[in-house]
C-alpha positions in Angstrom: -87.2 67.0 -33.3 -90.6 68.3 -32.2 -93.8 67.4 -34.0 -94.9 71.1 -33.6 -93.0 72.2 -36.7 -95.7 73.3 -39.2 -95.6 71.4 -42.5 -97.4 72.5 -45.7 -98.6 68.9 -46.1 -100.5 69.3 -42.8 -102.0 72.7 -43.7 -105.2 72.2 -45.7 -105.7 74.6 -48.5 -108.6 77.1 -48.0 -110.9 77.8 -50.9 -110.8 81.6 -51.2 -113.2 81.7 -54.2 -113.9 79.7 -57.3 -110.5 78.7 -58.8 -108.4 80.1 -55.9 -106.9 78.1 -53.0 -104.4 79.2 -50.3 -102.4 77.5 -47.6 -99.8 79.1 -45.4 -97.4 78.9 -42.5 -96.1 81.9 -40.5 -93.8 83.0 -37.7 -93.7 86.3 -35.9 -92.7 88.5 -38.9 -92.8 86.2 -41.9 -95.6 84.4 -43.8 -95.2 81.9 -46.6 -98.3 81.1 -48.6 -99.0 78.7 -51.5 -101.5 80.2 -53.9 -103.1 77.8 -56.4 -105.1 79.2 -59.3 -107.1 76.5 -61.1 -109.4 78.5 -63.4 -107.1 79.8 -66.1 -106.4 81.1 -68.6 -108.0 84.5 -67.9 -109.2 87.0 -70.4 -108.2 89.9 -68.2 -106.2 90.5 -65.0 -107.7 90.6 -61.5 -108.3 94.2 -60.1 -105.2 95.9 -58.8 -104.6 95.8 -55.0 -102.0 97.0 -52.6 -101.0 96.2 -49.0 -98.4 97.4 -46.5 -96.5 94.1 -46.6 -93.3 93.5 -48.6 -93.9 90.5 -50.9 -91.6 88.1 -52.8 -93.1 85.5 -55.0 -91.8 82.4 -56.8 -93.7 81.0 -59.8 -93.7 77.2 -59.0 -96.1 76.2 -61.9 -97.7 77.8 -64.9 -97.4 81.2 -66.7 -98.8 84.6 -65.9 -98.4 88.3 -66.5 -97.3 90.3 -63.5 -98.4 94.0 -63.3 -96.9 96.4 -60.8 -97.3 100.1 -60.5 -94.3 102.0 -62.0 -92.9 98.9 -63.7 -93.2 97.2 -67.1 -95.5 94.3 -67.3 -93.7 91.0 -67.0 -94.5 87.6 -68.6 -93.4 85.1 -66.1 -93.2 81.3 -66.1 -92.2 78.4 -63.8 -88.9 79.3 -62.0 -89.3 83.0 -62.3 -89.6 85.4 -59.3 -91.0 88.8 -58.6 -91.0 91.3 -55.6 -93.6 93.9 -54.6 -92.6 96.8 -52.4 -94.9 97.9 -49.6 -97.8 99.9 -50.8 -97.4 99.3 -54.6 -100.5 98.5 -56.6 -100.1 95.1 -58.4 -102.0 92.2 -59.9 -101.7 89.1 -62.2 -103.3 87.7 -65.2 -103.2 83.9 -65.4 -102.2 82.5 -68.8 -102.4 78.7 -68.2 -105.0 76.5 -66.7 -103.1 76.1 -63.4 -100.7 78.5 -61.7 -99.0 77.9 -58.3 -97.3 80.8 -56.6 -95.2 80.7 -53.4 -95.6 84.0 -51.7 -93.5 85.4 -48.8 -94.8 88.4 -46.8 -93.3 90.6 -44.2 -94.9 91.3 -41.8 -97.5 88.4 -41.8 -100.8 89.0 -43.5 -103.2 89.2 -40.6 -106.1 89.3 -43.1 -105.1 85.7 -44.2 -105.7 84.4 -40.7 -109.4 85.1 -40.7 
C-alpha cells in the first residue's frame, strides 16, 4: 500500500477564525472536511450562506440547530445527519461547548484550498 494515501491524522487543522478549525481531504469531485467548533454555546446562529456544492454532514460530537431555507429548523445531536442541496441558504447555531461536523461536498470546495 502506498504512503501517498491522505490521512486525517496527517492533515493539520487550520484555524479559520476564533473557535473554528477545519481539516480536509479531497479527490477530483469529492471533499470531506472535519469542522471543529470550540467556542459554544452561541446566543445566535451564524449568518446564512449558500454555495453551489451539494453537502452532506454527520454530527460527530455535540449539539446544534440546523437551519435550511424551505425546511423546519432541526435540533441535531451526535449521530444525526443532514444534507444541503446546491444553492440553498443554510446555517447552524452551536448549543454545546464543542461541536464536530464531518462534511462531504461535491464538487470540492475550491475556496477551502486557499
